[in-house]
N, C-alpha and C positions, 0 to 999 in steps of 0.2 A: 538557318540555325540562328537562334538568339544567343548572343554571348553575354555572360554575366561575370562579375568578379567572384560571386559566391552563390551557391544554390543550397538551400536548406530543404530537405525532404521530410515533411511531417511537422505539424504545428503543435507539438506537445509542450511540456513545461521546460524543455530545453530549446526546441526549435523556434518557438514564438519570440522569446526575448532575445535569442541570438540573432535571428533575422533582423529584428528591429535595431539592435545595437550595431550590427555590421553596416546596415544602411545608413544609420545616423553618423557612422564613422567615415562616410563617403564612398562606401563600396556599393556598386550596383548589384542588388541582391534579388533573388527570386525565392519565394516561399511556396512550395508545392504541398497541397493538402487534398487528399482524396475524399475526405468526408466533411468533418466540421472542425473549425478552429478550436483549439483547446486540448486536443488529444484525449487520452483515457481519463485523466484526472477530472477534467471539467465535464465530460460527456457521459462517462460510464463508471467512473471510480469515486474519487474523493467527494466531489460536490454532490452528486445524487445520493450516494450511500449515507453520507453524514447528515444530509437533510432528512432522510427517512429514519435514520437511527434516532434523531431528535424526536420524531413522532413516536417511535417505539418506547423511548424513555418516558415520554409524557404519559403514555398509556400505563406503563409500569408504576410511575409515581402516583398516578391517579388511583390505582388499585390499592396502593399501600398508604394512602393519605391518612387513614384513620390512626396510624401509628404516630402522627404528628397532631392528632386532635381535629382533623378535618374529615368530615364524613361526606363522601360522594356516592351517589347511587347510579346504577345503569351506565357504567362506563362501557362505551362501544368504540370500535375501530372502523373508521371510514377510509378504507384503502384507496378508492378512487380519488378522494380528496387529498390524501397523502401524496399520491402519485402526481396529481395536478400541481400541488405546491412544489414538489421536487422539480417538475418540468419547467415551471416558471423560474425557479432559481437557476437551473442549468441554462436556460435561454438568456437570462440576464448576464451570467458570466460569459457565455459564448459570444453573445452579440457585443458585449463590452470589449472583449478582446479583439474581435474583428474590426470594430469601429476604430480602436486605437491603432491597429496596424494600417488601416486604410489612410491614415493621416501622415504616415511616415514617407518622406521623400526617398527616392532611390530604391524603394521596395515595391516589387510586383508580386501580387498574390495570384497563384495559378491553381484553380480547383480542377483536379483530375487525378488519374492513376498514372504513376510514373514508373518506368523501368529503364535500366541502363542499356545503351546501345554501344557503348565504348567505355574507356576508362573513366572519363569525366564528361560523358555525353549522356543525355537523357531524352527519352521520348515520352511525352505526356499525352495521354488520351483524355481530353478535357470532358467536362460534364455535358457539354453541348454536342459531343461526338467528334469534334475537330481534333486535329493532332498538332502538336508543337514540339520542336526539337530545341533543347537548351544545352548549353555547355558553360563550364566555368573552371577556373584554376583550383577553386576550393569547393568541396562538396561535403555537406554535413547530413548524416542519416539519423533521423529521429522518428523512425516509424513505429516504435513501441512494440507491444506484444498483445496477443489476444488469448482468450481462454483455450486451454488445451483440451482436446477431446480424446479420452483414453480408448484403446481398442478393446472394448468389452463386448462379448457376444450378446446380441439382442438390443444393444444400445440404439442402433439405427431404426429399430422397430417402434421405439417409444418417442414421445415428445418430451425431450429433456430441456432443462433450463441451464443457462450459463450466468455468470455474474453480470452480463449485459442484458439478457432477455428477462431475467427475473425482476429487473427494475420497472418493467411495464406491466406486471401482473396487477389486475384489479380485483381479483378474487383471492381471498386468503386460503392457502393450501390447507387441506384437512390434515395431511401428514406429509411433511417435507423431509425427504431423505437426502442428505448432503454427503457427497464424496469429497473428502479433503478436510483436514483439521488445521489449516493455516489461518491467516488473517481473514481471507475471504469467507471461508466456511464458518468460522466462529462468529464473525460480525453478522453475517446474514442469518446464521442459526439463532442467535439471541434475538435479533430483530423480529424474525417471524414467529419465534416462540412467544414474544411479547405481544405480537399482533393476534395471537390465538391459535397458531398452528402447533400440532404435535411435531417435534423435531427430533430426528435421529441422525447423528453424525458419525461417519466412518472414516478412519484414517489407517493407512497401511503401516505406519511406524509403531514402534513398541509403546511410545508415549506421545501425547499431544505436545505441541510447542517444544520440539526436540532441541531447539537452539537455546532454550532457557534452562536455568538451574531447576532441578526437580521440585524444590520447595516453592518456587515461583509458579511453575506450571501447575503443580497440584493445587495451589491456592486458587488460581483462576478457574481451573476445571471444576473444583468443588463448588465455586460460586455459580457456575453455569448449570451444573447438575441440580443444585438446590432450587434453581428457577424452573426446573422441569425438563431440561434437555437430556437426551440419552446419548452418551458418548461411548463409542467402541474403538479401541486401538487394536493393532495387528489384525485389521479387518480387510478382507479382499472380496470384491464383488466378482463372482464367477460368471453370472449371466443375468440378463433382464428378460422377463416375460410380460407381454402386454395382455391384460385381461379386458373384459368389457367395461369395467369401471375402475379397476385398480391396476397398478404396476407391481409385479412381484420381483423382488431382488433375491437371488440365490447367493448367499454370502458364506464365507468362512471367517469365523472370529477366533483367533488364537488356535487355529487348527480344527475348530468344531463347526459343523454346518449350522446355518441359521437361515430361515426363510422369513423375509419381511415384505409386507404389503404396504404400499404407500400411494399417495395421490400424485405427488410431484417428485422429480429428481433434479437436484442441483449439482452440476459438475464444478468442483472448486479445488481440483487437484493439480494445479500448476498452469503456467501460461507458456505460449509458444511465440517466439520472435517473428515479427512480420517482415520476413526477408524473402519469402518464396517468390513473390511477384517482381522483385527488384532485378532479377537476373544478374546477380552479383558475379557469376562466372565470367561475364564479359569485362569485368573490372580487375579480376585477380585478387579481390579482397577475400581474406580468409575468414571462414566461420568455423565454429566447433561442431561436434556431432549433433547437437540439438538445433543448430542454425543460428546461434548467437554470434554476432560479429566480434571478432577478436581485435582488441586495441592495446596500445601501450599505455604507460602511465600518464601520457598527455592526451589520451583519447584518440590518437591517430592510428589508423589501420596500417597494415603492411604496405598499402599503396599510398605513397606520399601525397598529401593534399586531400585525402578522403578520411573523414572522421565519423565516428559513431557515438551517439549520446543517448542517455536514458536506457530504458528497459531492453532495447534491441541489442545492446552489447552484453547483456547478462549482468551478474553481480546484484547488489542490493536494488530491488525493484520498488523504489520509493520516489514520489514526486519531488521531494526536496533534494534527492541525489541527482535527479535529472536536471533540476534547476541549477544545482551547483556545477554540473557538467558544462553548462553553457558558460558559466563564469570562468571556468578553467580554460576552455577553448578560446573565448574572447580575449581574455587577458594575455594569453600566450601569443595569439596571432597579432592582435592590435597593439598591445602594450609591451610585448616581448618579455613577459614576466617570468617565464620558465616554471610555472606552477605544475605540480604533480598531484595525482589523485592518490598516490601511495600514502597509506597511514592516515588518511583523513578520517575525521570522526563521522560515525554513521548513527545518528540518533533515530529512533523510530517510536511510533506509538500505535498500538492496536486499539481501535475504538469500540471495544466491548464496553460494558458498563458494569463495574468500574473499568477505567482505562488501564492498559499496561504500557508504561513509558520505559524505554530502555536506552542506555548509553554505555559505551565502553565495553569492557570484558566481563564475563560471568565468573563466578567462583570456580566453576569447572575449568574454564580457560586459564585462570590464574594458576590453578594447581598444575595444569598440564605444562605451563611455561616455567614451572619451578620457582615462581615468585613467592617470597615470604609476605604473606598478607594477613589482614584481619577482616572480619565480617561484622557489619553492624546491621541489625534488623529491628524493626518496630512495627507492631500491628496497628492497623488503622483504627482499631478499637481503643487505642491509647492516644489518639490524636484529638485534641480539644475541639477543633473545627468539625471533625468527622462526627464526634459524639453529639455536638450541638445541632447539626443538620441531619442526623440520622444516617450518615454515610460512613458506616464503620467496617465495611467489607474491604478486605485486601491487606497488603503489607508493604513495607519499604525495606529494601536491602541495598547495601553499598559495600563495595570491595575497596580496601585501603592498603596501600603499600606500607609495610612496617617501617622501612628505612626512610623513605622520603615523606611519608605521611600524606601523600597526595592520593586523590580518589582515582581509582582505576576503572570503576564502572558502577552502575546502579540500575536497579529495576524497581519501579514504583507501580504497584497495583492499588488504585484508589481513585476516588473522585478527583478530577483534575490531575490525574497521575502524569499525563504528558507535560503539564505546566511545571509540576514539581521537578520532574526529570530535567527540564530545560534549565532550571536554576542550578542543578548539579552540573549540567553540561557547561554552563558559563563559568562555574568554578574550575572545572577541568581545563577549559580553554585559557583561563588566567593563571593556571598552575597554583591555585590556592590549596592549602592543606585542609584536611578535614577539621583540624583544630580551629582554623579561621571560620569555618562554617559553624562549627559547634558553638563558638563564642560570639558569633555575629548577632546583630540585632535585626530581627524580622518583625514586621508589624503583627500584632496580635488581634484576633485569632485567625491567621491564615493557615492554609495547609502547608505552605513553605516554612512556616515557623517550626513545624515539627522536625525539620532537619536538625535543629538544636538537640532535640531529644534523641534522634536517630544516632547522632555521633557521640552523644554522652554515653551511649551503650557500649562504646568501644573501651576496652580495659587494657 
């Protein structure tokens, strides 16, 4: 058995920097990875999808270039070239991370599949078939999550796609049916719609983007529908039937039966924590009914010395949250900082085009909390930069506390919406009032400058 000071399972956006920092702090550290360095973000999530979304946006902009006085003919999409570009970017990120880790002293990288054999003991079946037993006083689980596969009759009889496998398609689907109206479904839906697919998206909820205010959700859905996507809410797939050339989905939409024929099916209705192979029962670590590891506000499980970080613990499934998890754990263990994840800010951005950037609470949440608030809104068609560049779709919305005049939350749908949201987030972090933003000097003509006008709308 090889003894370490710390073992990190999974090299995602928490595991990689944590293993590096612990080793640099003088702790003998092992980093176990069953697949590729970088986790979901680099290999199956942020990096590849945003690379391909850039190509989809270019196709969209090329088709509408005449509105800016530029006439282009014969715009075509070369999906194999797009996938090849994506693969090169992913390899660049993945290999760069691996090379950086290999230079760190006190850090041993072990490629293989790990499972617990005791409370803080692990057996790793390595890629070469050999086995190795490891133990440490501190164990950090960063194994992430994978696409969920719903129990739909007939699903096993068809060749379906997940957010991972769809990244390697080299033929544009004729008709892509998407199950799930969250970030994954909407981003892929718009992407393939712009590549040339007919796209139909189904969601079981009464509305899409159920965590957003209705005016924000309706604004974005209207944009996607105007691009040609078909969106169905309160939709349930009862059965799939495989035909000689097409897949038939027997659906109920708002209680009414509907039969859809499609060429491809994308499952985008949730993710499952990758805990099954860990054999957590041998550690006593508690999971919930869905398999997510339960942690306290310091990310420690019920078993002292065992921590869970990133998507495997549930909660907001964002790369930046996973990265922040590693900072919390590192500072608490090495620097004795006593940091908590309780009440931390959770910014996020959905990379549709235009983007949806969100920070803080919604108007619905403010109302539910009984907060006396005001709402500021501004259409992107009133933003100088948007008008000049032809990017007038979307809106800005901010929630302000009447008493303190501080910003409680904001949603920005627009070109560079995530960047504008981040300006508001910085104001919230610094406890600035909306008046300070309203009266602040921003360079003209930036999208951020429109925050002056947004808060001028508050009466």
